[in-house]
N, C-alpha and C positions, 0 to 999 in steps of 0.2 A: 323157187317153188312156183309152179303155175297154179293160179286159182282161176277156175272157169267163171267168166262173167256172164257172157251172153250166148254161149254155144247152144245151137238148136238142133244139132245132129243127134239122132238117136244112137245110143250105144249099141255096138254090135254084140258085145257080151257084157253082162251086168258086172262082171268082176274085172273088166279091162276098160278104164276110162279112156276117152278120146285123147289124142296127143297131137301137138303141133310143134315140130322141131324149129319152125321159123321164129317162135316166141321164146325159145330157151335162151337164157342168159341176158335177156333185155333188162336194162335198168333205166332209172330216171336220168335224163341228160338234157342238154340244151335244146331249146325249141327255136325253129327259124322264125324270123319276124315277117310280118306282112299278112296278106289276105289271099283269098282264092283269086288268082290273076285272071282266070277265064271268066269268072263272074264280074270282076272289075271291068274287064275289057268289054263285056256285053251290057254293062250298066245294071247288072242283077245284084241281088243281096243273097246272103246265106244265113243259116240258122247256127251252125257250129263249124269249126274248122278242124281238119285232120292234116297230118303231114306224113309223107312217105319216109320210112326209116332208111331206105336205100339211097334216095337222091334229094330228099328234103323238099320235094314239090308239095306245095300247100293246096288242098282242095276242100270243097264244101262237103258236108256230111250227107248221109242218107235221108235226113229229114229236110234237107234243102232241095229246092226245085231241080237243080242241075246235077246233083250227086257226082261232082267232079272227082272226089277222092276215090270212089270205087271205079269210076271210068278209067282213071289213071292206073289203078291196080291191074285192071284187065288188059289195057293197051300196052303197058310197060312190062308186065310180068313181075312187078314189085308188089307182093301180096300184103305186106304189113304196114299199117299206119299207126301213128300215135295221135292222141288228142292234142290239140293246140290250145285247149281251153285252160285258163288259169284255175288252179286248185284241183285239177284232175290229172291223175297219173296212171294211164292205162294204155294198152296197145291192143290192136285187133288184126287178125289175119283173115282176109277175105277168102283165101283159098280153102282154109279149113273151117271157116265160120266159127272162130273161137277168139276169145279175148282173155286178157289177164291184167290184174293190177300190177304196177311196176314197183319194185323195191329199190331203195337208194343203194348206190355203190357201197357206201359206208354204213354198216348196220347201226352205228351210233347216231346217224342223222335222223 
């Protein structure tokens, strides 16, 4: 089930909520290790980290100076990222400007 977290797009029809097929079926899974390599190479820091669900590239968030996660989404055509922050389990689609909380694969988890 998709629960809208941050979506800012206005609904076209009040009875039809926005939809993002890119987020369907996503569950909590392993997170890659490391930091934003582009920031590390430049000697910069970041606020939070995100990773691309297509290729596992780690980038800094929109609150960071360089916004490498969203730049990667645009340049690569990989619109969906997950948070790399401990204790957070959500995903975001840059293309549809929507997010969702992730559910474990095993409902007993």
